[in-house]
PDB file of N, CA, C, O and CB in Angstrom:
ATOM      1  N   MET A   1      68.369  15.250  49.327  1.00  0.00           N
ATOM      2  CA  MET A   1      68.364  16.442  50.159  1.00  0.00           C
ATOM      3  C   MET A   1      69.480  17.403  49.742  1.00  0.00           C
ATOM      4  O   MET A   1      69.337  18.619  49.869  1.00  0.00           O
ATOM      5  CB  MET A   1      68.514  16.060  51.634  1.00  0.00           C
ATOM      6  N   LYS A   2      70.582  16.857  49.248  1.00  0.00           N
ATOM      7  CA  LYS A   2      71.682  17.720  48.825  1.00  0.00           C
ATOM      8  C   LYS A   2      71.294  18.560  47.615  1.00  0.00           C
ATOM      9  O   LYS A   2      71.735  19.701  47.477  1.00  0.00           O
ATOM     10  CB  LYS A   2      72.919  16.884  48.505  1.00  0.00           C
ATOM     11  N   ILE A   3      70.470  17.996  46.743  1.00  0.00           N
ATOM     12  CA  ILE A   3      70.049  18.742  45.558  1.00  0.00           C
ATOM     13  C   ILE A   3      69.183  19.936  45.952  1.00  0.00           C
ATOM     14  O   ILE A   3      69.247  20.983  45.307  1.00  0.00           O
ATOM     15  CB  ILE A   3      69.282  17.825  44.589  1.00  0.00           C
ATOM     16  N   MET A   4      68.376  19.791  47.002  1.00  0.00           N
ATOM     17  CA  MET A   4      67.562  20.906  47.475  1.00  0.00           C
ATOM     18  C   MET A   4      68.444  22.041  47.968  1.00  0.00           C
ATOM     19  O   MET A   4      68.174  23.205  47.673  1.00  0.00           O
ATOM     20  CB  MET A   4      66.615  20.450  48.590  1.00  0.00           C
ATOM     21  N   LEU A   5      69.480  21.723  48.704  1.00  0.00           N
ATOM     22  CA  LEU A   5      70.410  22.738  49.194  1.00  0.00           C
ATOM     23  C   LEU A   5      71.102  23.424  48.011  1.00  0.00           C
ATOM     24  O   LEU A   5      71.259  24.645  48.007  1.00  0.00           O
ATOM     25  CB  LEU A   5      71.460  22.105  50.150  1.00  0.00           C
ATOM     26  N   LEU A   6      71.509  22.649  47.020  1.00  0.00           N
ATOM     27  CA  LEU A   6      72.154  23.216  45.840  1.00  0.00           C
ATOM     28  C   LEU A   6      71.207  24.137  45.086  1.00  0.00           C
ATOM     29  O   LEU A   6      71.603  25.226  44.672  1.00  0.00           O
ATOM     30  CB  LEU A   6      72.649  22.105  44.919  1.00  0.00           C
ATOM     31  N   LEU A   7      69.971  23.715  44.906  1.00  0.00           N
ATOM     32  CA  LEU A   7      68.990  24.545  44.204  1.00  0.00           C
ATOM     33  C   LEU A   7      68.680  25.830  44.961  1.00  0.00           C
ATOM     34  O   LEU A   7      68.522  26.886  44.349  1.00  0.00           O
ATOM     35  CB  LEU A   7      67.709  23.763  43.982  1.00  0.00           C
ATOM     36  N   ILE A   8      68.593  25.752  46.273  1.00  0.00           N
ATOM     37  CA  ILE A   8      68.343  26.949  47.077  1.00  0.00           C
ATOM     38  C   ILE A   8      69.512  27.920  46.951  1.00  0.00           C
ATOM     39  O   ILE A   8      69.303  29.122  46.792  1.00  0.00           O
ATOM     40  CB  ILE A   8      68.112  26.575  48.559  1.00  0.00           C
ATOM     41  N   LEU A   9      70.727  27.414  47.019  1.00  0.00           N
ATOM     42  CA  LEU A   9      71.899  28.278  46.901  1.00  0.00           C
ATOM     43  C   LEU A   9      71.980  28.916  45.502  1.00  0.00           C
ATOM     44  O   LEU A   9      72.296  30.098  45.369  1.00  0.00           O
ATOM     45  CB  LEU A   9      73.180  27.474  47.195  1.00  0.00           C
ATOM     46  N   LEU A  10      71.695  28.128  44.482  1.00  0.00           N
ATOM     47  CA  LEU A  10      71.701  28.676  43.129  1.00  0.00           C
ATOM     48  C   LEU A  10      70.631  29.746  42.941  1.00  0.00           C
ATOM     49  O   LEU A  10      70.871  30.760  42.286  1.00  0.00           O
ATOM     50  CB  LEU A  10      71.500  27.565  42.116  1.00  0.00           C
ATOM     51  N   SER A  11      69.464  29.522  43.508  1.00  0.00           N
ATOM     52  CA  SER A  11      68.395  30.518  43.371  1.00  0.00           C
ATOM     53  C   SER A  11      68.747  31.799  44.126  1.00  0.00           C
ATOM     54  O   SER A  11      68.431  32.896  43.664  1.00  0.00           O
ATOM     55  CB  SER A  11      67.058  29.948  43.887  1.00  0.00           C
ATOM     56  N   LEU A  12      69.394  31.670  45.276  1.00  0.00           N
ATOM     57  CA  LEU A  12      69.822  32.856  46.016  1.00  0.00           C
ATOM     58  C   LEU A  12      70.907  33.620  45.256  1.00  0.00           C
ATOM     59  O   LEU A  12      70.904  34.850  45.236  1.00  0.00           O
ATOM     60  CB  LEU A  12      70.333  32.458  47.407  1.00  0.00           C
ATOM     61  N   LEU A  13      71.824  32.898  44.638  1.00  0.00           N
ATOM     62  CA  LEU A  13      72.856  33.557  43.832  1.00  0.00           C
ATOM     63  C   LEU A  13      72.244  34.273  42.629  1.00  0.00           C
ATOM     64  O   LEU A  13      72.645  35.389  42.296  1.00  0.00           O
ATOM     65  CB  LEU A  13      73.898  32.533  43.358  1.00  0.00           C
ATOM     66  N   LEU A  14      71.295  33.643  41.994  1.00  0.00           N
ATOM     67  CA  LEU A  14      70.619  34.256  40.859  1.00  0.00           C
ATOM     68  C   LEU A  14      69.845  35.502  41.290  1.00  0.00           C
ATOM     69  O   LEU A  14      69.888  36.524  40.605  1.00  0.00           O
ATOM     70  CB  LEU A  14      69.676  33.249  40.195  1.00  0.00           C
ATOM     71  N   ALA A  15      69.152  35.426  42.397  1.00  0.00           N
ATOM     72  CA  ALA A  15      68.403  36.575  42.907  1.00  0.00           C
ATOM     73  C   ALA A  15      69.354  37.709  43.275  1.00  0.00           C
ATOM     74  O   ALA A  15      69.059  38.874  43.006  1.00  0.00           O
ATOM     75  CB  ALA A  15      67.555  36.170  44.130  1.00  0.00           C
ATOM     76  N   ALA A  16      70.489  37.383  43.885  1.00  0.00           N
ATOM     77  CA  ALA A  16      71.472  38.413  44.222  1.00  0.00           C
ATOM     78  C   ALA A  16      72.029  39.057  42.955  1.00  0.00           C
ATOM     79  O   ALA A  16      72.267  40.264  42.922  1.00  0.00           O
ATOM     80  CB  ALA A  16      72.616  37.815  45.065  1.00  0.00           C
ATOM     81  N   GLY A  17      72.236  38.260  41.923  1.00  0.00           N
ATOM     82  CA  GLY A  17      72.706  38.802  40.651  1.00  0.00           C
ATOM     83  C   GLY A  17      71.714  39.784  40.056  1.00  0.00           C
ATOM     84  O   GLY A  17      72.104  40.862  39.606  1.00  0.00           O
ATOM     85  N   PHE A  18      70.441  39.429  40.049  1.00  0.00           N
ATOM     86  CA  PHE A  18      69.414  40.338  39.537  1.00  0.00           C
ATOM     87  C   PHE A  18      69.342  41.615  40.376  1.00  0.00           C
ATOM     88  O   PHE A  18      69.152  42.703  39.832  1.00  0.00           O
ATOM     89  CB  PHE A  18      68.045  39.640  39.517  1.00  0.00           C
ATOM     90  N   LEU A  19      69.489  41.490  41.688  1.00  0.00           N
ATOM     91  CA  LEU A  19      69.476  42.664  42.552  1.00  0.00           C
ATOM     92  C   LEU A  19      70.648  43.578  42.241  1.00  0.00           C
ATOM     93  O   LEU A  19      70.480  44.796  42.184  1.00  0.00           O
ATOM     94  CB  LEU A  19      69.508  42.250  44.021  1.00  0.00           C
ATOM     95  N   LEU A  20      71.817  43.020  42.041  1.00  0.00           N
ATOM     96  CA  LEU A  20      72.990  43.829  41.714  1.00  0.00           C
ATOM     97  C   LEU A  20      72.826  44.537  40.372  1.00  0.00           C
ATOM     98  O   LEU A  20      73.189  45.706  40.239  1.00  0.00           O
ATOM     99  CB  LEU A  20      74.244  42.957  41.693  1.00  0.00           C
ATOM    100  N   VAL A  21      72.284  43.842  39.382  1.00  0.00           N
ATOM    101  CA  VAL A  21      72.054  44.467  38.076  1.00  0.00           C
ATOM    102  C   VAL A  21      71.031  45.599  38.204  1.00  0.00           C
ATOM    103  O   VAL A  21      71.201  46.652  37.590  1.00  0.00           O
ATOM    104  CB  VAL A  21      71.568  43.415  37.043  1.00  0.00           C
ATOM    105  N   TYR A  22      69.988  45.397  38.982  1.00  0.00           N
ATOM    106  CA  TYR A  22      68.993  46.444  39.189  1.00  0.00           C
ATOM    107  C   TYR A  22      69.604  47.656  39.880  1.00  0.00           C
ATOM    108  O   TYR A  22      69.371  48.791  39.465  1.00  0.00           O
ATOM    109  CB  TYR A  22      67.823  45.910  40.009  1.00  0.00           C
ATOM    110  N   LEU A  23      70.388  47.420  40.934  1.00  0.00           N
ATOM    111  CA  LEU A  23      71.013  48.535  41.642  1.00  0.00           C
ATOM    112  C   LEU A  23      71.990  49.284  40.738  1.00  0.00           C
ATOM    113  O   LEU A  23      72.065  50.512  40.791  1.00  0.00           O
ATOM    114  CB  LEU A  23      71.737  48.030  42.894  1.00  0.00           C
ATOM    115  N   TRP A  24      72.734  48.556  39.911  1.00  0.00           N
ATOM    116  CA  TRP A  24      73.660  49.201  38.984  1.00  0.00           C
ATOM    117  C   TRP A  24      72.887  50.087  37.997  1.00  0.00           C
ATOM    118  O   TRP A  24      73.288  51.221  37.734  1.00  0.00           O
ATOM    119  CB  TRP A  24      74.496  48.139  38.223  1.00  0.00           C
ATOM    120  N   ALA A  25      71.789  49.572  37.459  1.00  0.00           N
ATOM    121  CA  ALA A  25      70.989  50.334  36.504  1.00  0.00           C
ATOM    122  C   ALA A  25      70.384  51.571  37.158  1.00  0.00           C
ATOM    123  O   ALA A  25      70.331  52.635  36.542  1.00  0.00           O
ATOM    124  CB  ALA A  25      69.884  49.456  35.916  1.00  0.00           C
ATOM    125  N   ALA A  26      69.934  51.439  38.388  1.00  0.00           N
ATOM    126  CA  ALA A  26      69.341  52.575  39.091  1.00  0.00           C
ATOM    127  C   ALA A  26      70.392  53.652  39.340  1.00  0.00           C
ATOM    128  O   ALA A  26      70.090  54.840  39.225  1.00  0.00           O
ATOM    129  CB  ALA A  26      68.712  52.121  40.423  1.00  0.00           C
ATOM    130  N   ARG A  27      71.600  53.268  39.673  1.00  0.00           N
ATOM    131  CA  ARG A  27      72.673  54.242  39.901  1.00  0.00           C
ATOM    132  C   ARG A  27      73.129  54.903  38.610  1.00  0.00           C
ATOM    133  O   ARG A  27      73.595  56.042  38.635  1.00  0.00           O
ATOM    134  CB  ARG A  27      73.857  53.571  40.575  1.00  0.00           C
ATOM    135  N   GLN A  28      73.005  54.214  37.487  1.00  0.00           N
ATOM    136  CA  GLN A  28      73.422  54.767  36.202  1.00  0.00           C
ATOM    137  C   GLN A  28      72.358  55.684  35.597  1.00  0.00           C
ATOM    138  O   GLN A  28      72.594  56.295  34.554  1.00  0.00           O
ATOM    139  CB  GLN A  28      73.743  53.642  35.233  1.00  0.00           C
ATOM    140  N   GLY A  29      71.194  55.787  36.233  1.00  0.00           N
ATOM    141  CA  GLY A  29      70.160  56.700  35.771  1.00  0.00           C
ATOM    142  C   GLY A  29      69.232  56.122  34.723  1.00  0.00           C
ATOM    143  O   GLY A  29      68.627  56.877  33.962  1.00  0.00           O
ATOM    144  N   GLN A  30      69.102  54.815  34.660  1.00  0.00           N
ATOM    145  CA  GLN A  30      68.253  54.194  33.660  1.00  0.00           C
ATOM    146  C   GLN A  30      66.765  54.454  33.893  1.00  0.00           C
ATOM    147  O   GLN A  30      65.962  54.302  32.972  1.00  0.00           O
ATOM    148  CB  GLN A  30      68.510  52.719  33.633  1.00  0.00           C
ATOM    149  N   PHE A  31      66.394  54.837  35.092  1.00  0.00           N
ATOM    150  CA  PHE A  31      64.982  55.007  35.428  1.00  0.00           C
ATOM    151  C   PHE A  31      64.650  56.456  35.770  1.00  0.00           C
ATOM    152  O   PHE A  31      63.690  56.702  36.499  1.00  0.00           O
ATOM    153  CB  PHE A  31      64.608  54.105  36.594  1.00  0.00           C
ATOM    154  N   ASP A  32      65.415  57.418  35.265  1.00  0.00           N
ATOM    155  CA  ASP A  32      65.259  58.814  35.654  1.00  0.00           C
ATOM    156  C   ASP A  32      64.313  59.630  34.783  1.00  0.00           C
ATOM    157  O   ASP A  32      64.077  60.795  35.103  1.00  0.00           O
ATOM    158  CB  ASP A  32      66.574  59.459  35.651  1.00  0.00           C
ATOM    159  N   ASP A  33      63.767  59.099  33.721  1.00  0.00           N
ATOM    160  CA  ASP A  33      62.922  59.874  32.818  1.00  0.00           C
ATOM    161  C   ASP A  33      61.523  60.013  33.405  1.00  0.00           C
ATOM    162  O   ASP A  33      60.684  59.124  33.263  1.00  0.00           O
ATOM    163  CB  ASP A  33      62.860  59.213  31.426  1.00  0.00           C
ATOM    164  N   ASP A  34      61.285  61.139  34.065  1.00  0.00           N
ATOM    165  CA  ASP A  34      59.989  61.380  34.688  1.00  0.00           C
ATOM    166  C   ASP A  34      59.045  62.168  33.794  1.00  0.00           C
ATOM    167  O   ASP A  34      57.830  62.106  33.980  1.00  0.00           O
ATOM    168  CB  ASP A  34      60.174  62.108  35.990  1.00  0.00           C
ATOM    169  N   TYR A  35      59.576  62.908  32.829  1.00  0.00           N
ATOM    170  CA  TYR A  35      58.766  63.826  32.040  1.00  0.00           C
ATOM    171  C   TYR A  35      58.133  63.175  30.814  1.00  0.00           C
ATOM    172  O   TYR A  35      56.936  63.344  30.580  1.00  0.00           O
ATOM    173  CB  TYR A  35      59.605  64.987  31.607  1.00  0.00           C
ATOM    174  N   THR A  36      58.894  62.452  30.050  1.00  0.00           N
ATOM    175  CA  THR A  36      58.436  61.944  28.759  1.00  0.00           C
ATOM    176  C   THR A  36      57.205  61.044  28.840  1.00  0.00           C
ATOM    177  O   THR A  36      56.282  61.238  28.049  1.00  0.00           O
ATOM    178  CB  THR A  36      59.544  61.194  28.106  1.00  0.00           C
ATOM    179  N   PRO A  37      57.140  60.078  29.744  1.00  0.00           N
ATOM    180  CA  PRO A  37      55.955  59.202  29.738  1.00  0.00           C
ATOM    181  C   PRO A  37      54.639  59.940  29.953  1.00  0.00           C
ATOM    182  O   PRO A  37      53.609  59.528  29.418  1.00  0.00           O
ATOM    183  CB  PRO A  37      56.099  58.152  30.799  1.00  0.00           C
ATOM    184  N   SER A  38      54.656  61.014  30.719  1.00  0.00           N
ATOM    185  CA  SER A  38      53.399  61.708  31.002  1.00  0.00           C
ATOM    186  C   SER A  38      52.905  62.545  29.830  1.00  0.00           C
ATOM    187  O   SER A  38      51.710  62.829  29.748  1.00  0.00           O
ATOM    188  CB  SER A  38      53.562  62.589  32.210  1.00  0.00           C
ATOM    189  N   VAL A  39      53.787  62.948  28.925  1.00  0.00           N
ATOM    190  CA  VAL A  39      53.364  63.788  27.802  1.00  0.00           C
ATOM    191  C   VAL A  39      53.473  63.082  26.457  1.00  0.00           C
ATOM    192  O   VAL A  39      53.136  63.675  25.432  1.00  0.00           O
ATOM    193  CB  VAL A  39      54.185  65.050  27.770  1.00  0.00           C
ATOM    194  N   ARG A  40      53.925  61.856  26.429  1.00  0.00           N
ATOM    195  CA  ARG A  40      54.108  61.143  25.165  1.00  0.00           C
ATOM    196  C   ARG A  40      52.801  61.022  24.386  1.00  0.00           C
ATOM    197  O   ARG A  40      52.812  61.057  23.156  1.00  0.00           O
ATOM    198  CB  ARG A  40      54.685  59.757  25.425  1.00  0.00           C
ATOM    199  N   ILE A  41      51.683  60.879  25.082  1.00  0.00           N
ATOM    200  CA  ILE A  41      50.399  60.723  24.401  1.00  0.00           C
ATOM    201  C   ILE A  41      49.980  62.017  23.705  1.00  0.00           C
ATOM    202  O   ILE A  41      49.150  61.981  22.797  1.00  0.00           O
ATOM    203  CB  ILE A  41      49.320  60.289  25.397  1.00  0.00           C
ATOM    204  N   LEU A  42      50.535  63.150  24.111  1.00  0.00           N
ATOM    205  CA  LEU A  42      50.158  64.423  23.515  1.00  0.00           C
ATOM    206  C   LEU A  42      50.818  64.667  22.165  1.00  0.00           C
ATOM    207  O   LEU A  42      50.336  65.496  21.392  1.00  0.00           O
ATOM    208  CB  LEU A  42      50.504  65.538  24.450  1.00  0.00           C
ATOM    209  N   PHE A  43      51.899  63.973  21.865  1.00  0.00           N
ATOM    210  CA  PHE A  43      52.609  64.167  20.610  1.00  0.00           C
ATOM    211  C   PHE A  43      51.943  63.365  19.501  1.00  0.00           C
ATOM    212  O   PHE A  43      51.610  62.194  19.685  1.00  0.00           O
ATOM    213  CB  PHE A  43      54.083  63.765  20.753  1.00  0.00           C
ATOM    214  N   ASP A  44      51.753  63.998  18.356  1.00  0.00           N
ATOM    215  CA  ASP A  44      51.169  63.309  17.209  1.00  0.00           C
ATOM    216  C   ASP A  44      52.235  62.481  16.516  1.00  0.00           C
ATOM    217  O   ASP A  44      53.389  62.894  16.399  1.00  0.00           O
ATOM    218  CB  ASP A  44      50.537  64.315  16.222  1.00  0.00           C
ATOM    219  N   ASP A  45      51.829  61.303  16.059  1.00  0.00           N
ATOM    220  CA  ASP A  45      52.726  60.501  15.232  1.00  0.00           C
ATOM    221  C   ASP A  45      52.734  61.087  13.835  1.00  0.00           C
ATOM    222  O   ASP A  45      51.715  61.585  13.357  1.00  0.00           O
ATOM    223  CB  ASP A  45      52.294  59.001  15.207  1.00  0.00           C
ATOM    224  N   LYS A  46      53.879  61.029  13.181  1.00  0.00           N
ATOM    225  CA  LYS A  46      53.965  61.531  11.815  1.00  0.00           C
ATOM    226  C   LYS A  46      53.376  60.498  10.872  1.00  0.00           C
ATOM    227  O   LYS A  46      53.716  59.316  10.922  1.00  0.00           O
ATOM    228  CB  LYS A  46      55.430  61.858  11.430  1.00  0.00           C
ATOM    229  N   THR A  47      52.477  60.974  10.002  1.00  0.00           N
ATOM    230  CA  THR A  47      51.885  60.082   9.017  1.00  0.00           C
ATOM    231  C   THR A  47      52.827  59.982   7.818  1.00  0.00           C
ATOM    232  O   THR A  47      53.678  60.854   7.642  1.00  0.00           O
ATOM    233  CB  THR A  47      50.473  60.582   8.581  1.00  0.00           C
ATOM    234  N   PRO A  48      52.699  58.961   7.004  1.00  0.00           N
ATOM    235  CA  PRO A  48      53.543  58.853   5.807  1.00  0.00           C
ATOM    236  C   PRO A  48      53.408  60.049   4.877  1.00  0.00           C
ATOM    237  O   PRO A  48      54.376  60.432   4.219  1.00  0.00           O
ATOM    238  CB  PRO A  48      53.203  57.593   5.050  1.00  0.00           C
ATOM    239  N   GLU A  49      52.196  60.658   4.812  1.00  0.00           N
ATOM    240  CA  GLU A  49      51.996  61.836   3.968  1.00  0.00           C
ATOM    241  C   GLU A  49      52.824  63.005   4.469  1.00  0.00           C
ATOM    242  O   GLU A  49      53.399  63.738   3.664  1.00  0.00           O
ATOM    243  CB  GLU A  49      50.516  62.222   3.922  1.00  0.00           C
ATOM    244  N   GLN A  50      52.898  63.197   5.777  1.00  0.00           N
ATOM    245  CA  GLN A  50      53.704  64.272   6.332  1.00  0.00           C
ATOM    246  C   GLN A  50      55.176  64.049   6.033  1.00  0.00           C
ATOM    247  O   GLN A  50      55.893  64.993   5.701  1.00  0.00           O
ATOM    248  CB  GLN A  50      53.480  64.388   7.836  1.00  0.00           C
ATOM    249  N   GLU A  51      55.627  62.825   6.144  1.00  0.00           N
ATOM    250  CA  GLU A  51      57.015  62.506   5.846  1.00  0.00           C
ATOM    251  C   GLU A  51      57.324  62.779   4.377  1.00  0.00           C
ATOM    252  O   GLU A  51      58.387  63.308   4.052  1.00  0.00           O
ATOM    253  CB  GLU A  51      57.316  61.042   6.193  1.00  0.00           C
ATOM    254  N   GLU A  52      56.385  62.414   3.480  1.00  0.00           N
ATOM    255  CA  GLU A  52      56.582  62.621   2.042  1.00  0.00           C
ATOM    256  C   GLU A  52      56.634  64.111   1.727  1.00  0.00           C
ATOM    257  O   GLU A  52      57.470  64.545   0.935  1.00  0.00           O
ATOM    258  CB  GLU A  52      55.456  61.941   1.230  1.00  0.00           C
ATOM    259  N   ASN A  53      55.749  64.900   2.338  1.00  0.00           N
ATOM    260  CA  ASN A  53      55.740  66.346   2.116  1.00  0.00           C
ATOM    261  C   ASN A  53      57.031  66.981   2.616  1.00  0.00           C
ATOM    262  O   ASN A  53      57.582  67.871   1.968  1.00  0.00           O
ATOM    263  CB  ASN A  53      54.532  66.987   2.811  1.00  0.00           C
ATOM    264  N   ARG A  54      57.499  66.537   3.739  1.00  0.00           N
ATOM    265  CA  ARG A  54      58.733  67.090   4.294  1.00  0.00           C
ATOM    266  C   ARG A  54      59.909  66.773   3.373  1.00  0.00           C
ATOM    267  O   ARG A  54      60.774  67.621   3.152  1.00  0.00           O
ATOM    268  CB  ARG A  54      58.993  66.532   5.714  1.00  0.00           C
ATOM    269  N   THR A  55      59.942  65.564   2.840  1.00  0.00           N
ATOM    270  CA  THR A  55      61.004  65.167   1.933  1.00  0.00           C
ATOM    271  C   THR A  55      60.949  65.990   0.649  1.00  0.00           C
ATOM    272  O   THR A  55      61.991  66.396   0.133  1.00  0.00           O
ATOM    273  CB  THR A  55      60.905  63.673   1.615  1.00  0.00           C
ATOM    274  N   THR A  56      59.748  66.241   0.128  1.00  0.00           N
ATOM    275  CA  THR A  56      59.582  67.030  -1.095  1.00  0.00           C
ATOM    276  C   THR A  56      60.050  68.457  -0.872  1.00  0.00           C
ATOM    277  O   THR A  56      60.752  69.009  -1.719  1.00  0.00           O
ATOM    278  CB  THR A  56      58.116  67.018  -1.557  1.00  0.00           C
ATOM    279  N   VAL A  57      59.680  69.067   0.242  1.00  0.00           N
ATOM    280  CA  VAL A  57      60.085  70.434   0.548  1.00  0.00           C
ATOM    281  C   VAL A  57      61.599  70.511   0.696  1.00  0.00           C
ATOM    282  O   VAL A  57      62.218  71.461   0.216  1.00  0.00           O
ATOM    283  CB  VAL A  57      59.391  70.934   1.830  1.00  0.00           C
ATOM    284  N   THR A  58      62.197  69.534   1.348  1.00  0.00           N
ATOM    285  CA  THR A  58      63.645  69.521   1.521  1.00  0.00           C
ATOM    286  C   THR A  58      64.348  69.395   0.178  1.00  0.00           C
ATOM    287  O   THR A  58      65.372  70.040  -0.046  1.00  0.00           O
ATOM    288  CB  THR A  58      64.063  68.377   2.447  1.00  0.00           C
ATOM    289  N   ALA A  59      63.812  68.572  -0.718  1.00  0.00           N
ATOM    290  CA  ALA A  59      64.406  68.406  -2.047  1.00  0.00           C
ATOM    291  C   ALA A  59      64.316  69.713  -2.829  1.00  0.00           C
ATOM    292  O   ALA A  59      65.269  70.086  -3.513  1.00  0.00           O
ATOM    293  CB  ALA A  59      63.705  67.264  -2.823  1.00  0.00           C
ATOM    294  N   LYS A  60      63.190  70.413  -2.740  1.00  0.00           N
ATOM    295  CA  LYS A  60      63.042  71.694  -3.435  1.00  0.00           C
ATOM    296  C   LYS A  60      64.017  72.722  -2.884  1.00  0.00           C
ATOM    297  O   LYS A  60      64.608  73.485  -3.649  1.00  0.00           O
ATOM    298  CB  LYS A  60      61.605  72.213  -3.311  1.00  0.00           C
ATOM    299  N   ASN A  61      64.193  72.753  -1.569  1.00  0.00           N
ATOM    300  CA  ASN A  61      65.132  73.691  -0.972  1.00  0.00           C
ATOM    301  C   ASN A  61      66.561  73.387  -1.415  1.00  0.00           C
ATOM    302  O   ASN A  61      67.344  74.308  -1.644  1.00  0.00           O
ATOM    303  CB  ASN A  61      65.028  73.649   0.554  1.00  0.00           C
ATOM    304  N   ASN A  62      66.902  72.129  -1.535  1.00  0.00           N
ATOM    305  CA  ASN A  62      68.245  71.749  -1.987  1.00  0.00           C
ATOM    306  C   ASN A  62      68.482  72.167  -3.432  1.00  0.00           C
ATOM    307  O   ASN A  62      69.591  72.571  -3.784  1.00  0.00           O
ATOM    308  CB  ASN A  62      68.450  70.238  -1.844  1.00  0.00           C
ATOM    309  N   GLU A  63      67.433  72.073  -4.291  1.00  0.00           N
ATOM    310  CA  GLU A  63      67.559  72.470  -5.687  1.00  0.00           C
ATOM    311  C   GLU A  63      67.751  73.981  -5.789  1.00  0.00           C
ATOM    312  O   GLU A  63      68.506  74.452  -6.640  1.00  0.00           O
ATOM    313  CB  GLU A  63      66.322  72.027  -6.491  1.00  0.00           C
ATOM    314  N   GLU A  64      67.073  74.746  -4.928  1.00  0.00           N
ATOM    315  CA  GLU A  64      67.218  76.201  -4.954  1.00  0.00           C
ATOM    316  C   GLU A  64      68.617  76.625  -4.530  1.00  0.00           C
ATOM    317  O   GLU A  64      69.126  77.639  -5.007  1.00  0.00           O
ATOM    318  CB  GLU A  64      66.178  76.855  -4.046  1.00  0.00           C
ATOM    319  N   LEU A  65      69.243  75.864  -3.642  1.00  0.00           N
ATOM    320  CA  LEU A  65      70.574  76.226  -3.166  1.00  0.00           C
ATOM    321  C   LEU A  65      71.653  75.970  -4.202  1.00  0.00           C
ATOM    322  O   LEU A  65      72.701  76.615  -4.172  1.00  0.00           O
ATOM    323  CB  LEU A  65      70.895  75.467  -1.910  1.00  0.00           C
ATOM    324  N   THR A  66      71.415  75.037  -5.122  1.00  0.00           N
ATOM    325  CA  THR A  66      72.454  74.710  -6.119  1.00  0.00           C
ATOM    326  C   THR A  66      72.329  75.519  -7.364  1.00  0.00           C
ATOM    327  O   THR A  66      73.126  75.359  -8.288  1.00  0.00           O
ATOM    328  CB  THR A  66      72.405  73.259  -6.478  1.00  0.00           C
TER     329      THR A  66
END
C-alpha cells in the first residue's frame, strides 16, 4: 500500500512539473504565432532548379562587380 501512495505522489509531482513548464512556455510567447499556420500552405516550396538559378544569377552579379 505504501508503494501506491509513493506512485501517486510521484505522478502528481510529474504532472505539476509539466503544468509549470506549459505555463512558463505560454508566458514566454511560445504559442503566439497565429498568422503563419493559416497561410503556410499558400507559399511555394523552392525547387532545386530555382535554387540553382538563383545561385547562378548571384555568381554572375558578383563577377560583374569585380
